[in-house]
N, C-alpha and C positions, 0 to 999 in steps of 0.2 A: 621694841624693835619693829621697824617697818621693812617689809619684803614685797618685791613685785617681780614678776616674770614677763618677758616680752620677747619678740623677735627683734633683732638688732643687726645693723651693719657696722662693722668697725671702720671708723673714719681715720683715726690716727692713734698713735701710742708714743709715750715718751717715758724715759727712765725715772724712777722715783726711789730715792734712798739707795741702799746697797743691792737690793734684789727685787724691788718692786717695779710696777709699771702703772701709769695712769693712762687710761684709754678713754678716747672720745668716741661715742657711738651714736648712731641715728636709730631710733627705735620706732616700732609701728605705732605705739600708743602713748609713750611717755616723752616723745620729742627727742631732742638732742641732749644727751646726758654724758657726765664724766664719772668715772669710777676708778678705784684702786684695785689692782690685781696683786694679791700677795704672792710672793715668789714668782712674780710675772716674767722675770728675765731668765727663768729656766727654759730649757728647749721646748718642753711640752706646752707650756703656757704661752710662750712666744708664738708657737705654731697655731694655737687656738685664736689668739687675739691679733692675728696678722691683718693689717688693713686690707679691706675688701672681702673679708669672710662674712657670711651671714651666720648669726648664732642664735641658739636657744639661750637667752640671757637671764640671769638671776641677779637682782640688786638687793642689798641689804644695808641698813643703817639705822641709827638711832632716831634721826629726824630727816625729813625729806630734803631739806635744804643742805644737809651734810653731803660730803663727797661720797661716802659709802664705799661698798665693796662689790666688785663683779665677780661672778663665776659664770662660765659658759661652755657650751659644746657646739661644735661646728656642724651645721646642717647643710651648708652650700659654700664651697670654696671657689669663689669667682676668680681669684688670682691664678689658681691652678689651670683654668681654662685658656688663659691668654699669656702665660708666662714666657712662652717661646716666641711671641709675636710683639715685637717692641712697640709698634704703633697702637695696637689694641691695649697693651699694658699701660701706655702713656695716657690713653683715654680713661682707663680705670682709675689711675692714680690722680689724674686731673679732676675727675668727677668727685672723688673723695675729698680732695683738698679744697675745692670750691665749696662743696657742701659744708665742710667743717668751718669754713669762714662765714658763709652767708646765712645758714639756716639758724633761726633763733634758738636759744637755749630753753629747755624745760617747757616747751609749748607742744601740746599734743596735736600734731599736724600730720595725719596719716598719709596725705597726698605726697608729702616730701619723700617719705619712706617708700611708698609704692612706686614713685617715679624713678628713684634711684635704683631700686631693686630691679625694675623692668629694664633700665638701661644696662646694668651689669649683666643681666641675663642676655640682652641683645648683643653684647660685645662679641659673643661667640658666633654670631650669625653673619650672613652675607652683606647686609646693609647697615652694619654697625656704625659707620662714620656718619651717615645721614641721621641715624637715630640719636647719635651723640649731639649733633648740632641742634636738633629739635628739643633734646633734653635741656640744653642751656637756655634756649628761648622759652621753654615752658617754666624753667626756674625763675627767669625774669618775670614772666607773667604772674606766677604764683606770689611773688613778692611786690606786685603792684606796678611793674614796668613793662607790660605787654607791648609788643610791636603790633602795629596795625597793617596787615599785609593783605587785606580784603578789597581794598579800593585804592584809587589814585588820589593822592592829596591835592593834585592840581586839576582834578576833574577829567583826566584822560581815560583811556581805555583800560578797564580793570582786567582784561584778558592779555594785556601786554605790559605787565608790571616788570620793571627792569632795575629799579633803584630803591634806596631807602634813605630818607632824610636822616642825617646823623643827629640832628637836634630833636625832632619830634618822634622819630621812630615810625613814621608813616611811609607807605609805599608810594612810588612815583612811576607812572608809565614811561615807556621808552621815548615817546614823542614829547611828552611834557617835561621830561628831565633832561633831554638832550642839551639844551643851552646851559644847564648847571652840572653836567656830568662830573666835572672835576671836583665838585663840592659834595657829591652824593656817594653813598655806598652801593656797590653792586649787589643786586639781589639774585641769588642763584635760583634757577628755575625749579629745582626739586622742592622748594619751600612754597610754591604757589602752584603745584600740580603739573608742572611740565617735566618731561622725561630727560632730565639733565642731571647726571649723577657721576660725572668723572671727577678725577682728582682736583681739577680746577674749580669745579662747582663746590666740592667740599671745602676747599681752601677759602673760597669766598664766603661760604656759610660760617666757617670758624672765625673769619675776620669780622664778619657782621656781628655775631654774638659777642665776640670779645670787646668790640667797641662799647656796646651797651652794658656789659658786665663791669668794664672799667668805669664808665660814666656814672652809673647809678649805685654800684655796690663797693667797688674797690677804692677808686680814687677818693671818694668822700671820707674814707678811713685812712687816707694816705698810704695806701697799699697798692701793689700791682698784682696782676694775675700770677698764680704760682708758676715757677719755672717749668714745671712739668707740662703745663698748658702750652708753653712755647715749644717744647719739644714735640708735643702732638702736632702743632701747626707745621712744624718743619717737614712732616711726612707728606704734606699736601701742597707745599709752596711750589708754584709755577710762575711763569712771567705774567703776573696779574696787572 
């Protein structure tokens, strides 16, 4: 019998058999793992393995490659912090769903866990929406698809970056990008150090990260972003 214990964030659950659940979790050291919860459809265990909860998790199984069994206790209930605020709850569910799809299985990648944990904690703060956009961009970077927002791809003024190339992911200055603005993605100022943090800026940031999530991670697998990600975006839609 193999046993390990770790910190984990519940990403998703689905029914298994008459009364069980299979949970997908992101752990601090063991990577993304799946496990069976016996009697998981009971009220008590469903509450423990609610998506978004951070757990003290115990896994046991005969062989590491087997599904194995989960037991856990909640040490932080992130959903409880945002349950009454639909936009923040949409951000939480979106982050869980995206992580469940893109994070590799069974690879010990602590940065993924730390980043998601920090995001879920920040969803209870004042600048949660900007943190969420930055989290999506950091996820892209961690998977090898970083955007270059430090300089102008066309040699323009790096202090006046206003666009991003949808092909290369490189920033473009306002002057250099003006002739091609209809083909470029708007770059919100808060991503390059300017004090621009209204709903329109957040909407532009979400649109920017969504483009590259689709391009690099979802569309190659013939998938689109989760519906809950679209619901998040609806909270910041203005006349873009």
